[in-house]
C-alpha positions, -999 to 999 in steps of 0.1 A, spaced: -768 140 -75 -761 105 -63 -734 102 -37 -706 77 -43 -697 52 -16 -668 28 -16 -676 -5 -1 -645 -23 13 -650 -60 21 -623 -74 44 -639 -107 54 -660 -120 83 -693 -137 87 -711 -111 66 -692 -124 35 -702 -161 40 -731 -181 26 -744 -216 33 -740 -244 9 -774 -260 15 -763 -294 1 -734 -298 25 -746 -274 53 -711 -258 55 -703 -221 51 -683 -208 22 -669 -175 11 -693 -153 -9 -681 -137 -41 -687 -100 -35 -685 -93 -72 -720 -107 -73 -733 -85 -44 -757 -66 -66 -773 -99 -76 -775 -111 -41 -790 -79 -28 -808 -62 -57 -822 -36 -33 -788 -20 -34 -797 -6 -68 -826 12 -53 -804 33 -29 -797 69 -38 -760 63 -40 -735 47 -64 -716 18 -48 -682 6 -59 -669 -26 -43 -633 -33 -33 -628 -67 -17 -596 -79 0 -578 -103 -23 -580 -128 5 -609 -123 29 -598 -125 65 -614 -138 97 -616 -109 120 -593 -126 145 -566 -122 118 -571 -85 115 -543 -64 130 -520 -34 125 -510 -43 89 -546 -46 78 -555 -14 96 -528 3 75 -541 -12 43 -576 0 50 -565 35 61 -542 39 31 -568 27 6 -593 52 20 -566 79 18 -559 70 -18 -596 72 -27 -607 99 -4 -613 125 -30 -632 101 -53 -659 91 -29 -684 107 -6 -684 80 20 -669 46 29 -684 14 42 -661 -13 56 -675 -48 60 -657 -65 88 -659 -95 111 -675 -88 144 -649 -101 169 -623 -73 163 -644 -47 147 -641 -23 177 -603 -25 175 -603 -17 138 -628 11 143 -608 26 171 -575 23 152 -590 40 121 -604 68 141 -569 77 152 -552 71 118 -577 90 96 -570 126 106 -595 155 100 -623 134 85 -651 153 69 -667 122 54 -683 91 69 -664 59 75 -688 33 86 -680 -3 97 -706 -31 98 -708 -68 98 -733 -95 108 -739 -123 133 -753 -146 105 -739 -151 70 -753 -130 42 -768 -162 26 -786 -173 57 -824 -171 57 -825 -152 90 -795 -131 83 -790 -97 98 -764 -89 71 -788 -74 46 -802 -47 69 -768 -38 83 -753 -35 48 -782 -14 33 -786 9 63 -748 12 66 -747 24 30 -774 49 38 -754 65 66 -723 64 45 -740 85 18 -760 108 41 -754 145 32 -772 177 40 -765 210 23 -736 194 5 -720 184 38 -716 149 52 -738 144 83 -714 118 97 -678 130 98 -662 103 119 -655 65 121 -687 48 132 -701 13 136 -736 5 124 -751 -27 138 -787 -38 145 -805 -5 140 -779 16 159 -752 39 147 -724 41 173 -691 60 176 -665 35 165 -639 43 192 -665 40 220 -678 6 210 -674 -28 225 -688 -62 215 -708 -75 244 -727 -104 228 -716 -133 206 -752 -145 202 -776 -116 199 -780 -95 168 -777 -64 190 -741 -72 197 -725 -37 203 -728 -10 229 -712 23 237 -719 24 275 -702 57 281 -716 76 251 -750 81 235 -761 64 203 -754 85 172 -783 73 152 -812 49 153 -830 33 124 -867 23 126 -896 35 106 -874 66 102 -836 68 101 -826 93 128 -793 110 137 -786 126 171 -767 156 157 -757 169 190 -737 137 196 -717 138 164 -680 145 163 -667 175 144 -631 184 138 -618 213 159 -593 223 132 -595 233 95 -566 212 85 -570 189 54 -576 152 57 -546 130 59 -536 95 69 -512 89 98 -507 51 97 -481 50 125 -487 19 147 -463 6 174 -467 -28 188 -446 -22 220 -479 -22 239 -491 -47 265 -525 -52 280 -529 -67 315 -560 -73 336 -555 -76 373 -574 -101 395 -577 -109 432 -548 -131 443 -526 -126 413 -488 -128 419 -472 -95 413 -440 -113 404 -456 -116 369 -450 -79 364 -413 -86 368 -415 -109 338 -428 -82 315 -402 -76 288 -391 -40 281 -425 -30 269 -430 7 264 -467 10 273 -486 -11 298 -524 -8 296 -534 -19 331 -571 -28 336 -579 -24 373 -609 -26 396 -637 -1 397 -628 35 394 -591 28 397 -581 6 426 -554 -21 430 -539 -40 459 -527 -16 486 -493 -31 494 -458 -19 494 -449 -46 470 -475 -33 445 -460 2 446 -424 -12 444 -433 -34 414 -451 -7 395 -425 19 403 -399 -4 390 -417 -5 356 -419 33 356 -382 35 364 -377 15 332 -395 42 313 -426 21 309 -458 42 305 -487 29 326 -522 36 313 -549 28 339 -584 18 326 -614 2 344 -627 -33 342 -662 -19 345 -681 -16 313 -697 17 324 -679 45 341 -642 52 343 -611 60 363 -610 86 391 -576 87 408 -580 97 445 -616 86 449 -604 57 470 -571 52 490 -562 22 468 -560 44 438 -535 69 451 -506 46 442 -512 56 405 -507 93 413 -475 85 432 -459 66 403 -471 90 375 -496 67 358 -520 80 332 -557 79 337 -577 64 309 -609 80 322 -638 62 306 -620 49 275 -627 13 263 -599 -13 264 -600 -15 226 -596 22 222 -569 25 249 -548 -2 232 -551 12 197 -546 48 209 -514 38 227 -502 19 197 -508 50 175 -492 76 199 -462 56 210 -430 70 193 -452 88 167 -431 116 152 -462 134 141 -471 144 176 -454 170 198 -454 167 236 -451 136 257 -469 104 254 -488 111 287 -498 146 275 -512 132 242 -529 102 256 -547 124 281 -563 144 253 -596 137 237 -583 132 201 -614 122 183 -643 116 207 -628 84 223 -630 97 259 -652 121 279 -638 155 287 -628 160 323 
């Protein structure tokens, strides 16, 4: 039996091709994708294509587009065995992270991929990413999906979506998950590290929770910054604060007063690390104790993309019980390491 995969094209470099007369890039008509990549017909899956009416640069992707994608998957969840989302690379990690929180109790693969070069370029990486992405989106064993989470496939690697970050704008190997192993690797053989895959801990049915709040602010500290800037923060409900190392910040009375003032305004403060690898450990250094004193939330080893979208999803979400701090501290879908 051939598995059915829904391919959702949102935009991005993968959907472009070069006009060799003018040298400029132009949008590719995904209705002709089977003519452009005839190898798709050789795959052991049936592919249906659903393009956005207006393809978007990934810098234009945001909460409304995340909801459109999530709702469309929800609408078609029972009709397909897997989903492949073609997306621009610049914000793919944000979309993958957001979808991982919005698509509850997944038992089917949702794979995102894109490319560094247009699909019509002679040296493109788009074809391999697309074809292997479809393979992973249709991979089943004993009538059960092997991948049951939101993942990113890029340059021979399958990665947990809410653990990814884009670290290169130039190389084909553009994504990493520094704090989590690779889920799969494609070479001569297409492999999956089954021990690393996410599995739901409940037997509840799939559903879409598209709640997203935008009362979230991200701020990266730096040596010599004026703390007065914090006083200029509007009444934001969550501040994701990216600090040094394993959780240090300037050890001054003014720092504590300023951050405590935010907490007194009921602003939640989530602390994440500027380091690509590793995470937050309150108490390891004296200069991290301030966060314990003010009741800040440790982001552990979460990425900035995942921390932001997780905060947006949890904030004022009526579908969760307990406090924001309690819910943010949980490992909801593999986005953070267990303490």
